[in-house]
N, CA, C and O atoms as a Tinker XYZ file with bonds, in Angstrom:
   420  protein
     1  N      0.812000   -1.188000    0.000000    73     2
     2  CA     0.000000    0.000000    0.000000    64     1     3
     3  C      0.861000    1.259000    0.000000    63     2     4     5
     4  O      0.483000    2.283000   -0.570000    81     3
     5  N      2.012000    1.171000    0.641000    73     3     6
     6  CA     2.869000    2.352000    0.713000    64     5     7
     7  C      3.242000    2.863000   -0.674000    63     6     8     9
     8  O      3.378000    4.066000   -0.897000    81     7
     9  N      3.401000    1.939000   -1.580000    73     7    10
    10  CA     3.800000    2.317000   -2.937000    64     9    11
    11  C      2.681000    3.107000   -3.624000    63    10    12    13
    12  O      2.938000    4.098000   -4.308000    81    11
    13  N      1.468000    2.665000   -3.436000    73    11    14
    14  CA     0.325000    3.373000   -4.023000    64    13    15
    15  C      0.159000    4.731000   -3.352000    63    14    16    17
    16  O     -0.079000    5.738000   -4.019000    81    15
    17  N      0.288000    4.752000   -2.017000    73    15    18
    18  CA     0.171000    6.026000   -1.304000    64    17    19
    19  C      1.244000    7.008000   -1.776000    63    18    20    21
    20  O      0.977000    8.200000   -1.934000    81    19
    21  N      2.445000    6.505000   -1.996000    73    19    22
    22  CA     3.530000    7.350000   -2.490000    64    21    23
    23  C      3.205000    7.922000   -3.863000    63    22    24    25
    24  O      3.453000    9.097000   -4.135000    81    23
    25  N      2.648000    7.077000   -4.721000    73    23    26
    26  CA     2.273000    7.541000   -6.058000    64    25    27
    27  C      1.165000    8.585000   -5.971000    63    26    28    29
    28  O      1.186000    9.575000   -6.702000    81    27
    29  N      0.206000    8.370000   -5.086000    73    27    30
    30  CA    -0.870000    9.345000   -4.910000    64    29    31
    31  C     -0.338000   10.662000   -4.352000    63    30    32    33
    32  O     -0.818000   11.735000   -4.717000    81    31
    33  N      0.641000   10.579000   -3.480000    73    31    34
    34  CA     1.262000   11.796000   -2.939000    64    33    35
    35  C      1.954000   12.577000   -4.051000    63    34    36    37
    36  O      1.818000   13.797000   -4.135000    81    35
    37  N      2.686000   11.883000   -4.892000    73    35    38
    38  CA     3.327000   12.547000   -6.032000    64    37    39
    39  C      2.278000   13.195000   -6.932000    63    38    40    41
    40  O      2.447000   14.327000   -7.383000    81    39
    41  N      1.203000   12.469000   -7.184000    73    39    42
    42  CA     0.140000   12.987000   -8.040000    64    41    43
    43  C     -0.488000   14.240000   -7.437000    63    42    44    45
    44  O     -0.683000   15.237000   -8.132000    81    43
    45  N     -0.805000   14.188000   -6.144000    73    43    46
    46  CA    -1.462000   15.340000   -5.511000    64    45    47
    47  C     -0.530000   16.548000   -5.421000    63    46    48    49
    48  O     -0.994000   17.686000   -5.348000    81    47
    49  N      0.784000   16.303000   -5.427000    73    47    50
    50  CA     1.758000   17.398000   -5.408000    64    49    51
    51  C      2.021000   17.936000   -6.812000    63    50    52    53
    52  O      2.767000   18.899000   -6.985000    81    51
    53  N      1.401000   17.307000   -7.817000    73    51    54
    54  CA     1.585000   17.757000   -9.188000    64    53    55
    55  C      2.894000   17.297000   -9.802000    63    54    56    57
    56  O      3.332000   17.836000  -10.818000    81    55
    57  N      3.514000   16.305000   -9.191000    73    55    58
    58  CA     4.791000   15.778000   -9.696000    64    57    59
    59  C      4.539000   14.594000  -10.606000    63    58    60    61
    60  O      3.504000   13.934000  -10.522000    81    59
    61  N      5.494000   14.336000  -11.468000    73    59    62
    62  CA     5.405000   13.185000  -12.357000    64    61    63
    63  C      5.658000   11.916000  -11.547000    63    62    64    65
    64  O      6.559000   11.874000  -10.710000    81    63
    65  N      4.857000   10.886000  -11.804000    73    63    66
    66  CA     5.049000    9.618000  -11.104000    64    65    67
    67  C      6.054000    8.801000  -11.905000    63    66    68    69
    68  O      5.732000    8.219000  -12.941000    81    67
    69  N      7.283000    8.777000  -11.390000    73    67    70
    70  CA     8.333000    7.986000  -12.018000    64    69    71
    71  C      9.083000    7.219000  -10.923000    63    70    72    73
    72  O      8.866000    7.443000   -9.732000    81    71
    73  N      9.955000    6.324000  -11.341000    73    71    74
    74  CA    10.651000    5.461000  -10.386000    64    73    75
    75  C     11.480000    6.262000   -9.382000    63    74    76    77
    76  O     11.455000    5.971000   -8.186000    81    75
    77  N     12.204000    7.256000   -9.857000    73    75    78
    78  CA    13.062000    8.038000   -8.974000    64    77    79
    79  C     12.226000    8.809000   -7.937000    63    78    80    81
    80  O     12.556000    8.820000   -6.752000    81    79
    81  N     11.163000    9.440000   -8.389000    73    79    82
    82  CA    10.316000   10.210000   -7.474000    64    81    83
    83  C      9.646000    9.323000   -6.433000    63    82    84    85
    84  O      9.618000    9.663000   -5.250000    81    83
    85  N      9.113000    8.197000   -6.865000    73    83    86
    86  CA     8.452000    7.279000   -5.945000    64    85    87
    87  C      9.453000    6.711000   -4.945000    63    86    88    89
    88  O      9.142000    6.568000   -3.763000    81    87
    89  N     10.638000    6.391000   -5.414000    73    87    90
    90  CA    11.671000    5.870000   -4.525000    64    89    91
    91  C     12.024000    6.896000   -3.451000    63    90    92    93
    92  O     12.181000    6.540000   -2.284000    81    91
    93  N     12.150000    8.168000   -3.836000    73    91    94
    94  CA    12.481000    9.216000   -2.866000    64    93    95
    95  C     11.383000    9.401000   -1.832000    63    94    96    97
    96  O     11.670000    9.584000   -0.649000    81    95
    97  N     10.140000    9.356000   -2.261000    73    95    98
    98  CA     9.016000    9.502000   -1.332000    64    97    99
    99  C      9.006000    8.355000   -0.330000    63    98   100   101
   100  O      8.846000    8.576000    0.870000    81    99
   101  N      9.175000    7.145000   -0.817000    73    99   102
   102  CA     9.169000    5.978000    0.061000    64   101   103
   103  C     10.326000    5.999000    1.049000    63   102   104   105
   104  O     10.151000    5.682000    2.225000    81   103
   105  N     11.515000    6.375000    0.566000    73   103   106
   106  CA    12.673000    6.464000    1.454000    64   105   107
   107  C     12.450000    7.535000    2.520000    63   106   108   109
   108  O     12.819000    7.343000    3.679000    81   107
   109  N     11.855000    8.646000    2.138000    73   107   110
   110  CA    11.587000    9.718000    3.093000    64   109   111
   111  C     10.598000    9.266000    4.165000    63   110   112   113
   112  O     10.625000    9.759000    5.292000    81   111
   113  N      9.734000    8.335000    3.809000    73   111   114
   114  CA     8.749000    7.812000    4.763000    64   113   115
   115  C      9.316000    6.667000    5.599000    63   114   116   117
   116  O      8.645000    6.157000    6.496000    81   115
   117  N     10.543000    6.267000    5.306000    73   115   118
   118  CA    11.173000    5.203000    6.072000    64   117   119
   119  C     10.808000    3.809000    5.618000    63   118   120   121
   120  O     10.938000    2.852000    6.381000    81   119
   121  N     10.351000    3.681000    4.384000    73   119   122
   122  CA     9.965000    2.381000    3.839000    64   121   123
   123  C     11.182000    1.725000    3.196000    63   122   124   125
   124  O     11.943000    2.385000    2.489000    81   123
   125  N     11.368000    0.431000    3.439000    73   123   126
   126  CA    12.424000   -0.328000    2.767000    64   125   127
   127  C     11.979000   -0.527000    1.317000    63   126   128   129
   128  O     11.057000   -1.298000    1.048000    81   127
   129  N     12.622000    0.153000    0.404000    73   127   130
   130  CA    12.190000    0.193000   -0.992000    64   129   131
   131  C     12.657000   -1.047000   -1.747000    63   130   132   133
   132  O     13.824000   -1.435000   -1.679000    81   131
   133  N     11.722000   -1.658000   -2.465000    73   131   134
   134  CA    12.020000   -2.769000   -3.353000    64   133   135
   135  C     11.936000   -2.242000   -4.784000    63   134   136   137
   136  O     10.843000   -1.924000   -5.253000    81   135
   137  N     13.064000   -2.141000   -5.488000    73   135   138
   138  CA    13.067000   -1.570000   -6.834000    64   137   139
   139  C     12.080000   -2.225000   -7.801000    63   138   140   141
   140  O     11.501000   -1.541000   -8.645000    81   139
   141  N     11.882000   -3.535000   -7.689000    73   139   142
   142  CA    10.951000   -4.225000   -8.594000    64   141   143
   143  C      9.516000   -3.757000   -8.361000    63   142   144   145
   144  O      8.749000   -3.604000   -9.311000    81   143
   145  N      9.161000   -3.534000   -7.119000    73   143   146
   146  CA     7.801000   -3.071000   -6.822000    64   145   147
   147  C      7.606000   -1.631000   -7.283000    63   146   148   149
   148  O      6.538000   -1.266000   -7.774000    81   147
   149  N      8.659000   -0.809000   -7.120000    73   147   150
   150  CA     8.576000    0.578000   -7.589000    64   149   151
   151  C      8.328000    0.581000   -9.083000    63   150   152   153
   152  O      7.453000    1.291000   -9.577000    81   151
   153  N      9.106000   -0.220000   -9.800000    73   151   154
   154  CA     8.970000   -0.286000  -11.253000    64   153   155
   155  C      7.580000   -0.792000  -11.641000    63   154   156   157
   156  O      6.973000   -0.273000  -12.579000    81   155
   157  N      7.073000   -1.797000  -10.930000    73   155   158
   158  CA     5.756000   -2.356000  -11.238000    64   157   159
   159  C      4.655000   -1.313000  -11.039000    63   158   160   161
   160  O      3.744000   -1.208000  -11.859000    81   159
   161  N      4.737000   -0.551000   -9.963000    73   159   162
   162  CA     3.709000    0.467000   -9.698000    64   161   163
   163  C      3.752000    1.553000  -10.759000    63   162   164   165
   164  O      2.716000    1.944000  -11.298000    81   163
   165  N      4.944000    2.040000  -11.060000    73   163   166
   166  CA     5.085000    3.107000  -12.050000    64   165   167
   167  C      4.595000    2.625000  -13.414000    63   166   168   169
   168  O      3.904000    3.357000  -14.122000    81   167
   169  N      4.947000    1.407000  -13.778000    73   167   170
   170  CA     4.518000    0.857000  -15.064000    64   169   171
   171  C      3.002000    0.678000  -15.116000    63   170   172   173
   172  O      2.371000    0.967000  -16.133000    81   171
   173  N      2.430000    0.203000  -14.024000    73   171   174
   174  CA     0.978000   -0.031000  -14.029000    64   173   175
   175  C      0.191000    1.276000  -14.028000    63   174   176   177
   176  O     -0.950000    1.301000  -14.490000    81   175
   177  N      0.764000    2.343000  -13.528000    73   175   178
   178  CA     0.067000    3.634000  -13.516000    64   177   179
   179  C      0.301000    4.454000  -14.778000    63   178   180   181
   180  O     -0.319000    5.501000  -14.963000    81   179
   181  N      1.193000    3.984000  -15.647000    73   179   182
   182  CA     1.475000    4.704000  -16.875000    64   181   183
   183  C      0.225000    4.763000  -17.747000    63   182   184   185
   184  O     -0.336000    3.729000  -18.107000    81   183
   185  N     -0.203000    5.959000  -18.080000    73   183   186
   186  CA    -1.368000    6.148000  -18.928000    64   185   187
   187  C     -2.698000    6.109000  -18.182000    63   186   188   189
   188  O     -3.749000    6.221000  -18.814000    81   187
   189  N     -2.686000    5.954000  -16.852000    73   187   190
   190  CA    -3.918000    5.903000  -16.076000    64   189   191
   191  C     -4.302000    7.328000  -15.666000    63   190   192   193
   192  O     -3.465000    8.090000  -15.181000    81   191
   193  N     -5.560000    7.673000  -15.864000    73   191   194
   194  CA    -6.068000    8.958000  -15.405000    64   193   195
   195  C     -6.406000    8.784000  -13.921000    63   194   196   197
   196  O     -7.466000    8.263000  -13.574000    81   195
   197  N     -5.500000    9.221000  -13.062000    73   195   198
   198  CA    -5.647000    8.982000  -11.631000    64   197   199
   199  C     -6.874000    9.686000  -11.061000    63   198   200   201
   200  O     -7.558000    9.131000  -10.201000    81   199
   201  N     -7.157000   10.878000  -11.520000    73   199   202
   202  CA    -8.337000   11.602000  -11.036000    64   201   203
   203  C     -9.613000   10.806000  -11.312000    63   202   204   205
   204  O    -10.473000   10.678000  -10.440000    81   203
   205  N     -9.727000   10.283000  -12.505000    73   203   206
   206  CA   -10.912000    9.510000  -12.880000    64   205   207
   207  C    -10.971000    8.203000  -12.094000    63   206   208   209
   208  O    -12.043000    7.789000  -11.651000    81   207
   209  N     -9.829000    7.561000  -11.924000    73   207   210
   210  CA    -9.782000    6.308000  -11.171000    64   209   211
   211  C    -10.179000    6.534000   -9.716000    63   210   212   213
   212  O    -10.855000    5.695000   -9.121000    81   211
   213  N     -9.770000    7.651000   -9.145000    73   211   214
   214  CA   -10.127000    7.950000   -7.754000    64   213   215
   215  C    -11.618000    8.228000   -7.619000    63   214   216   217
   216  O    -12.239000    7.802000   -6.645000    81   215
   217  N    -12.196000    8.931000   -8.576000    73   215   218
   218  CA   -13.634000    9.201000   -8.527000    64   217   219
   219  C    -14.422000    7.900000   -8.594000    63   218   220   221
   220  O    -15.399000    7.726000   -7.866000    81   219
   221  N    -14.008000    7.001000   -9.449000    73   219   222
   222  CA   -14.680000    5.718000   -9.602000    64   221   223
   223  C    -14.524000    4.881000   -8.336000    63   222   224   225
   224  O    -15.484000    4.263000   -7.876000    81   223
   225  N    -13.321000    4.858000   -7.774000    73   223   226
   226  CA   -13.069000    4.060000   -6.575000    64   225   227
   227  C    -13.810000    4.616000   -5.372000    63   226   228   229
   228  O    -14.269000    3.850000   -4.525000    81   227
   229  N    -13.934000    5.904000   -5.282000    73   227   230
   230  CA   -14.620000    6.528000   -4.152000    64   229   231
   231  C    -16.121000    6.314000   -4.256000    63   230   232   233
   232  O    -16.782000    6.110000   -3.238000    81   231
   233  N    -16.669000    6.355000   -5.449000    73   231   234
   234  CA   -18.114000    6.220000   -5.632000    64   233   235
   235  C    -18.598000    4.801000   -5.374000    63   234   236   237
   236  O    -19.715000    4.622000   -4.888000    81   235
   237  N    -17.812000    3.806000   -5.677000    73   235   238
   238  CA   -18.251000    2.416000   -5.547000    64   237   239
   239  C    -18.570000    2.017000   -4.112000    63   238   240   241
   240  O    -19.660000    1.493000   -3.882000    81   239
   241  N    -17.690000    2.228000   -3.129000    73   239   242
   242  CA   -18.017000    1.804000   -1.767000    64   241   243
   243  C    -19.201000    2.562000   -1.172000    63   242   244   245
   244  O    -19.964000    1.988000   -0.395000    81   243
   245  N    -19.368000    3.814000   -1.512000    73   243   246
   246  CA   -20.467000    4.599000   -0.964000    64   245   247
   247  C    -21.802000    4.046000   -1.417000    63   246   248   249
   248  O    -22.759000    4.012000   -0.644000    81   247
   249  N    -21.872000    3.615000   -2.655000    73   247   250
   250  CA   -23.125000    3.095000   -3.189000    64   249   251
   251  C    -23.497000    1.766000   -2.550000    63   250   252   253
   252  O    -24.684000    1.491000   -2.375000    81   251
   253  N    -22.530000    0.938000   -2.198000    73   251   254
   254  CA   -22.842000   -0.373000   -1.644000    64   253   255
   255  C    -22.923000   -0.372000   -0.125000    63   254   256   257
   256  O    -23.423000   -1.339000    0.449000    81   255
   257  N    -22.461000    0.652000    0.540000    73   255   258
   258  CA   -22.462000    0.674000    1.998000    64   257   259
   259  C    -23.869000    0.612000    2.589000    63   258   260   261
   260  O    -24.074000   -0.160000    3.526000    81   259
   261  N    -24.847000    1.370000    2.105000    73   259   262
   262  CA   -26.183000    1.272000    2.701000    64   261   263
   263  C    -26.808000   -0.108000    2.538000    63   262   264   265
   264  O    -27.522000   -0.570000    3.429000    81   263
   265  N    -26.556000   -0.759000    1.435000    73   263   266
   266  CA   -27.117000   -2.091000    1.220000    64   265   267
   267  C    -26.545000   -3.074000    2.228000    63   266   268   269
   268  O    -27.278000   -3.901000    2.770000    81   267
   269  N    -25.272000   -2.996000    2.480000    73   267   270
   270  CA   -24.634000   -3.890000    3.441000    64   269   271
   271  C    -25.120000   -3.586000    4.852000    63   270   272   273
   272  O    -25.329000   -4.498000    5.651000    81   271
   273  N    -25.295000   -2.329000    5.152000    73   271   274
   274  CA   -25.741000   -1.941000    6.487000    64   273   275
   275  C    -27.168000   -2.400000    6.741000    63   274   276   277
   276  O    -27.491000   -2.801000    7.859000    81   275
   277  N    -28.025000   -2.351000    5.737000    73   275   278
   278  CA   -29.413000   -2.767000    5.939000    64   277   279
   279  C    -29.553000   -4.281000    5.957000    63   278   280   281
   280  O    -30.509000   -4.795000    6.537000    81   279
   281  N    -28.642000   -5.002000    5.348000    73   279   282
   282  CA   -28.729000   -6.459000    5.316000    64   281   283
   283  C    -28.393000   -7.058000    6.673000    63   282   284   285
   284  O    -29.002000   -8.054000    7.062000    81   283
   285  N    -27.466000   -6.498000    7.388000    73   283   286
   286  CA   -27.038000   -7.055000    8.668000    64   285   287
   287  C    -28.162000   -7.066000    9.698000    63   286   288   289
   288  O    -28.381000   -8.104000   10.322000    81   287
   289  N    -28.885000   -5.968000    9.910000    73   287   290
   290  CA   -29.970000   -6.018000   10.889000    64   289   291
   291  C    -31.080000   -6.997000   10.513000    63   290   292   293
   292  O    -31.682000   -7.609000   11.396000    81   291
   293  N    -31.356000   -7.153000    9.243000    73   291   294
   294  CA   -32.397000   -8.084000    8.810000    64   293   295
   295  C    -32.005000   -9.516000    9.169000    63   294   296   297
   296  O    -32.844000  -10.286000    9.635000    81   295
   297  N    -30.749000   -9.876000    8.957000    73   295   298
   298  CA   -30.294000  -11.224000    9.295000    64   297   299
   299  C    -30.337000  -11.436000   10.805000    63   298   300   301
   300  O    -30.724000  -12.504000   11.280000    81   299
   301  N    -29.941000  -10.417000   11.548000    73   299   302
   302  CA   -29.939000  -10.523000   13.000000    64   301   303
   303  C    -31.364000  -10.701000   13.519000    63   302   304   305
   304  O    -31.601000  -11.500000   14.425000    81   303
   305  N    -32.308000   -9.962000   12.951000    73   303   306
   306  CA   -33.705000  -10.067000   13.349000    64   305   307
   307  C    -34.236000  -11.464000   13.049000    63   306   308   309
   308  O    -34.968000  -12.041000   13.852000    81   307
   309  N    -33.867000  -12.003000   11.896000    73   307   310
   310  CA   -34.318000  -13.335000   11.504000    64   309   311
   311  C    -33.803000  -14.383000   12.490000    63   310   312   313
   312  O    -34.539000  -15.291000   12.877000    81   311
   313  N    -32.528000  -14.254000   12.899000    73   311   314
   314  CA   -31.956000  -15.208000   13.848000    64   313   315
   315  C    -32.669000  -15.130000   15.189000    63   314   316   317
   316  O    -32.929000  -16.157000   15.816000    81   315
   317  N    -32.991000  -13.901000   15.641000    73   315   318
   318  CA   -33.690000  -13.732000   16.904000    64   317   319
   319  C    -35.077000  -14.366000   16.846000    63   318   320   321
   320  O    -35.517000  -14.996000   17.808000    81   319
   321  N    -35.772000  -14.193000   15.700000    73   319   322
   322  CA   -37.103000  -14.768000   15.540000    64   321   323
   323  C    -37.046000  -16.294000   15.568000    63   322   324   325
   324  O    -37.905000  -16.939000   16.169000    81   323
   325  N    -36.030000  -16.871000   14.918000    73   323   326
   326  CA   -35.892000  -18.327000   14.903000    64   325   327
   327  C    -35.640000  -18.850000   16.309000    63   326   328   329
   328  O    -36.209000  -19.864000   16.713000    81   327
   329  N    -34.791000  -18.162000   17.048000    73   327   330
   330  CA   -34.481000  -18.577000   18.408000    64   329   331
   331  C    -35.725000  -18.474000   19.279000    63   330   332   333
   332  O    -35.977000  -19.347000   20.109000    81   331
   333  N    -36.504000  -17.407000   19.094000    73   331   334
   334  CA   -37.726000  -17.207000   19.864000    64   333   335
   335  C    -38.726000  -18.329000   19.570000    63   334   336   337
   336  O    -39.379000  -18.837000   20.482000    81   335
   337  N    -38.842000  -18.709000   18.300000    73   335   338
   338  CA   -39.750000  -19.792000   17.915000    64   337   339
   339  C    -39.340000  -21.102000   18.571000    63   338   340   341
   340  O    -40.190000  -21.874000   19.013000    81   339
   341  N    -38.032000  -21.352000   18.634000    73   339   342
   342  CA   -37.542000  -22.572000   19.262000    64   341   343
   343  C    -37.893000  -22.592000   20.740000    63   342   344   345
   344  O    -38.285000  -23.627000   21.281000    81   343
   345  N    -37.749000  -21.439000   21.393000    73   343   346
   346  CA   -38.063000  -21.356000   22.817000    64   345   347
   347  C    -39.556000  -21.538000   23.060000    63   346   348   349
   348  O    -39.947000  -22.182000   24.033000    81   347
   349  N    -40.394000  -20.982000   22.188000    73   347   350
   350  CA   -41.841000  -21.073000   22.341000    64   349   351
   351  C    -42.351000  -22.484000   22.066000    63   350   352   353
   352  O    -43.409000  -22.862000   22.568000    81   351
   353  N    -41.638000  -23.245000   21.300000    73   351   354
   354  CA   -42.074000  -24.578000   20.930000    64   353   355
   355  C    -42.103000  -25.516000   22.128000    63   354   356   357
   356  O    -42.757000  -26.557000   22.070000    81   355
   357  N    -41.427000  -25.185000   23.191000    73   355   358
   358  CA   -41.427000  -26.020000   24.386000    64   357   359
   359  C    -40.347000  -27.078000   24.312000    63   358   360   361
   360  O    -39.453000  -27.012000   23.469000    81   359
   361  N    -40.435000  -28.055000   25.200000    73   359   362
   362  CA   -39.389000  -29.076000   25.238000    64   361   363
   363  C    -39.452000  -29.986000   24.017000    63   362   364   365
   364  O    -40.508000  -30.189000   23.419000    81   363
   365  N    -38.317000  -30.511000   23.676000    73   363   366
   366  CA   -38.266000  -31.452000   22.562000    64   365   367
   367  C    -38.876000  -32.781000   23.012000    63   366   368   369
   368  O    -39.100000  -32.979000   24.206000    81   367
   369  N    -39.140000  -33.668000   22.100000    73   367   370
   370  CA   -39.731000  -34.961000   22.426000    64   369   371
   371  C    -38.835000  -35.746000   23.378000    63   370   372   373
   372  O    -39.311000  -36.424000   24.288000    81   371
   373  N    -37.543000  -35.640000   23.149000    73   371   374
   374  CA   -36.578000  -36.333000   23.998000    64   373   375
   375  C    -36.648000  -35.818000   25.433000    63   374   376   377
   376  O    -36.624000  -36.597000   26.385000    81   375
   377  N    -36.736000  -34.496000   25.576000    73   375   378
   378  CA   -36.812000  -33.896000   26.900000    64   377   379
   379  C    -38.112000  -34.295000   27.602000    63   378   380   381
   380  O    -38.116000  -34.554000   28.806000    81   379
   381  N    -39.199000  -34.342000   26.859000    73   379   382
   382  CA   -40.487000  -34.729000   27.440000    64   381   383
   383  C    -40.452000  -36.176000   27.929000    63   382   384   385
   384  O    -40.962000  -36.482000   29.006000    81   383
   385  N    -39.852000  -37.062000   27.140000    73   383   386
   386  CA   -39.760000  -38.474000   27.526000    64   385   387
   387  C    -38.906000  -38.635000   28.780000    63   386   388   389
   388  O    -39.220000  -39.461000   29.636000    81   387
   389  N    -37.854000  -37.875000   28.896000    73   387   390
   390  CA   -36.995000  -37.946000   30.066000    64   389   391
   391  C    -37.774000  -37.486000   31.293000    63   390   392   393
   392  O    -37.601000  -38.051000   32.372000    81   391
   393  N    -38.612000  -36.490000   31.156000    73   391   394
   394  CA   -39.422000  -36.022000   32.272000    64   393   395
   395  C    -40.446000  -37.060000   32.698000    63   394   396   397
   396  O    -40.697000  -37.230000   33.891000    81   395
   397  N    -41.043000  -37.759000   31.731000    73   395   398
   398  CA   -42.023000  -38.802000   32.052000    64   397   399
   399  C    -41.368000  -39.980000   32.750000    63   398   400   401
   400  O    -41.961000  -40.603000   33.631000    81   399
   401  N    -40.143000  -40.279000   32.350000    73   399   402
   402  CA   -39.412000  -41.385000   32.967000    64   401   403
   403  C    -39.174000  -41.126000   34.445000    63   402   404   405
   404  O    -39.135000  -42.059000   35.248000    81   403
   405  N    -39.016000  -39.860000   34.802000    73   403   406
   406  CA   -38.786000  -39.524000   36.206000    64   405   407
   407  C    -40.025000  -39.807000   37.058000    63   406   408   409
   408  O    -39.920000  -40.068000   38.256000    81   407
   409  N    -41.190000  -39.752000   36.428000    73   407   410
   410  CA   -42.433000  -40.014000   37.179000    64   409   411
   411  C    -42.521000  -41.472000   37.639000    63   410   412   413
   412  O    -43.060000  -41.773000   38.704000    81   411
   413  N    -41.982000  -42.360000   36.816000    73   411   414
   414  CA   -42.109000  -43.794000   37.134000    64   413   415
   415  C    -40.835000  -44.375000   37.725000    63   414   416   417
   416  O    -40.758000  -45.583000   37.950000    81   415
   417  N    -39.828000  -43.536000   37.983000    73   415   418
   418  CA   -38.555000  -43.775000   38.554000    64   417   419
   419  C    -38.142000  -45.039000   38.969000    63   418   420
   420  O    -37.023000  -45.193000   39.460000    81   419
């Protein structure tokens, strides 16, 4: 993640995202730099419109967050209802037989 954050920092500062710049940012942050990863990040970001990619990435989680939030309480309510039904049903047949056996001890 540090590599992506470094690239985003360069982008927000208006600097070109290249291997040397990314390496300097990472070193300044105290990250042990792996040259292969620096090269991979720079190569993968070549030609990418970062502003557009950020807008798309930011919009996606916001749209799905309410759906996930509403699904959790519904499942929890369903589990509570099932548990309540089990409690209302009374003792199981096995439990009832064990109670009857105690009568004739």
